[in-house]
N, C-alpha and C positions, 0 to 999 in steps of 0.2 A: 340461496347458498351463501354462507359467510366466507370472507377471505381466509379465515383461519382453517375452515373445513377444506377449502380448495388447496391450501398450502400443504396439508397433511397428505393429500392424494397425489400431488405432483412429485415425481421423483426423477431426478436427472441421473443419467447413467451413460457410460461409454462402452461400446462393444470392443472386446479384446479377445485374443486367443489365450487359452490356458491349457495346462497339462493335467490330464487325468490318467494316472498310471503311465502307460507307454503310448497313449493316444493324445491327439490334440483336439480340443473342443472349443466352441465359441463360448465366451462368458461375458459378463457385464461387470465393469468396474464402477462401483457406487461413487458418485461425486457429491452426494448429500445423504443425510439420514444417519441412523445409528451405526451403519457399517461403512462409513466414508473411507474410501481408499481400498476397500476389500473387493476381491473378485468373487462374484456369486453367479449362480446359474440363471436366475431370473431377476429382472429389475424390481419386482415386487418384494424381494427379500431384503432390499436396502432399508426399508422402513418397518420391517416386521419386528415384533418384540424379541428381546434377548432372553435366551434360556440361561437363568442364573446358575443352575446346577452345573451345566457344562462350563460356564465361565469360571466358577470356583475351582472345578477340577483342573482346567487348563492353567489357572494361576498357580495352583499347587505344583503341577507338573513342571511349569517353567521355573518355579523357585528351586526345585530339585535338580532339573536337567537342562536349565535354560542355555547355558554355555554350550553344552554338548549338542542340543537341538540346533542351535544357530550354526555351529561348525558343520554339522551334517547337511543342513539345508544349503549352506554356502558351497560346499563341495559338490552337491547334487547339481546346483545351478551352473557350476563351472564345468563339470565333467559329463553329465548326462546329455547325450545327443538330442533327445526330445526337448529338454529344457533349453538348450542352446538354440534350437529351431524356433521355439516359442518366443525367445528374446528377439530374434531377428524379425519374426513376423510382426511383433508389436512395435517395432521402430517406425 
């Protein structure tokens, strides 16, 4: 096995808590790979290929509604009790 092959299979990830609707679940924050910094369900998702159709759709949506989406997310993280509990648990 070559070093390059081994490097592709190694994925570093950190366990964190995340919100899924009104419930709290365990998640993985990717510390490397294509999804660095994102919280995903399994550590294998950190290096999985990107779906470009979804990426283009989200970039169009952010171009239209980016400011509104950001304000809504900010308000949810500040007001929603589940979001506040997740923030405390991840400290």
